[in-house]
Structures are given as structure tokens and as C-alpha cells.
C-alpha positions, 0 to 999 in steps of 0.5 A: 466321097458322096460317090465312093458312099453312093457305091458302097450303099448300093452294093449293101443293098444288092447283097441284102437283097440276095439274102432275102432272096436266099431266105425266101427260097431256102425257108420253103426249100423242101415245098419248092422241091415237091413242086418241081418234082411234079412239073416237066423240065420243059414247063418249068424252062417255058414259064421262066422265059415267059417271066423274063420276057415279061420283066423285059417288056415291063421295062420297056414300058418305064423306058417310054416314060422316062423318054418321054420325060426328056431322057431317052436311054439306050435299051442296054442302059435301060436293061442294066439299071433295071436288072440291078434296082429291082433286086431292091424290092426284095428288101422290105419297104418298097422303097429300095428298088426306087432309090437304086433306080435313081442313083444309077440314072444318075450316071447317065446324067438324068435328073432325079426328078425324071427318073422318080416321075418315070418309076412312078408312072411305071408303078402306077401304070402296072397296078392299074393294068393289072387291076383291068386284067383281073376285072375283065377276066375273073369276075365272069370266070372265078367266084372265089375272086368275086367274093374275096377281092370285088374291091379291088375290082372296083379300083380298075376304072379309077386308076385307068382314069388317073393315068390321063396325062393332065391328072398325072401332070398335076400329080407329079408337079405336087409331089415334087414340090413336097419333096423339094424338087424342080418340076418337070420340064416336059409334061406326060404326053397321051401317046408316051402314056398309051405306048407304056400301057401297051407295053404293060398290058403285053408284059401282063399277057406274058405273065399269064402264059407263065402261069398257065403253063405251071397250071398245065403242069399240073393238070389244069385244063379247059377253054377257060383256063388262060383267062382264069389264070392270066387275071388270077397272077395279075390280081395276085401281083397287085395284093402282093404289091399293096402289101407294103412291108413284104418284100416282094409281095411274098406271102400275099401274092401266094394267098391271092394266086391260091384262093383264085386257082383252087376251083379250077385246079385239082386239090393241092395244085395251086400251092404248087403253082404258086411256090413254082411261080414264086421261085422262077420269077425270083430266078428270073430276077437274079438272071436279069441282075447278073447278066446286067452286071455282065453288061457293065457301065454304059457310056452317059447318053447324050441330052439327058442333062436339065436345060441350062437356065437363060442367062438375064439379057439387056442390062446395062453395063457397068461404070468402071472406076478410074 
């Protein structure tokens, strides 16, 4: 009964996510059509491909953390879990993607504390690296970003320091105790953290390419444009993530992206880029989810079970009765 209930809940969450996705696109359908009419299909296809690649690379970062905590999974299994569970971010509340991901990793015998820990690490890493990318690219290239979001730049070095394995291990241990879960058997290593950071930064670069292609399609130019738009998207993504109730950061992400891009694009173009980016990345999430459903379930990976508790040895045998 529990298995049936969990699967039913997953179906409900996916249907809710699809409904919110459809609503977000339908609510700005006219603006989306006008935005797409101003761009070539080649630019839109390139931006979609870059977005898909960025999502895939971020998935590999999460895989590094999960393997580092003791539960390595094949890429196919990781893609299926991530592709389906990420639809949960479109449901208001930010927690549904995490809940779905934990439940789906159970199918591969991954202990919930490892799934929870790896997801928390992946989210913290993407946020810290996003702010780092924005802090490196924007302060010298965008006065609008400096004026509106200077306080976010100050968080970048703080969050990067907090990714140190000793701090991460302590923080995860504390959170697991609070939710009454067993502690992690494997502490997070520096090598795993650096690999995941590398994948995450590469993902940000690909999302920068995604945004740059859209900006070029509406008349953007200049040698500094790739740096501005990469930082603009990273900053907008983090701003959208911090708005807890907004599904997928809708509204906040577009507002931040428009503010930073306004000085470097023709009049009206930043809004077009923001709308096109939102629709294309929503489509990328739906494509990933569709492919993940088609892949079907994979066999559970061996070795993901928590280690068995040691048996007590050395006790004296009991005396049998007559």
C-alpha cells in the first residue's frame, strides 16, 4: 500500500507540475509568440540545445555528490531521476523536487539521507557558483547589476567558503539529526567537491551561451556581451531561487535578467530575451522528463545499501535447560 501511495503521489506531483508549466506558458502566450517572431529558428534551436546541455552537466554535478556519499549510480538512472523530479520545481514551495528525487532514488536502494545530502550539496553549489560567476563578470561590466544586486555579490565568497568539506559535513550532520535521520557514513571529500564545482561552473557557462544566443538574435553585440549575459543569467537564476514561493523562480528571474540586460540591448529586447529564455528552458525540462519516462526504470545499482550494523560478538553462550 505504501508503494502504491508513493507512486500515486508522484503521478499527482508530475501532473501538477505539467499544469503549472502549461499555465506559465499560456499566461504569456502572445508575448512568447512575439518574442519568437523576432528570432531565427537557428538561434532558438541553439539556445535550446545549450539549455539542455547545461541541465545535463548540472545533473553530473549532483551525480558526483551522490557517488561521493557512497551511492554511485549510472548516468541513465541519474538522468531518469533528475529529469522527472525536476518537474517538481514548477510546483510552488521548492520542496517537491527534493521529495520526488528522494523517493525515486529509493528504487535504487539509495538511503534517503544520502539523497537528501547530495541534493542539498548540489543546490548549495549551484547557488554559490552562480553568485561567483555573477560577481566575476558583472561588477566591472554592468552598473545596473552593481546598483540593484550588490548585496548578492557579497554572498559569493561566503557561500564558497561554506562549501569546504568540514563545514559541509558538520552542516549535513546537524540537519540529519534535526530530521531524525541516521548520519552519513561517508564525509564529503575535497576531491568530490572540486569535481562537482567544475561540472557546475561548466553548466553556468552553457547557460551563458544559451542567453548570449538569444541576445545576439535581438541585436546584441560587443566583445563584452558574453560576459555580461552569462553573469546576468546566473544572477537572475539565483534571484529567482531566493523567491521561495514562485514556481521555478518565475517573475523574479525575468525581472533580474531584464534589469541587467537593459543597458546592453536595444529597447524592448531584454523582455524578449527573458520570455524566450523562460519558455525554452521550460521546454528543456519537459523534453528531459519525456525522455526520462521513455527510458523506463533501471535495475537497482548494487552496493547502495547502508552498511549493516555489526553483530555483537564474544558473548558467553547461554546454558540450556534440562
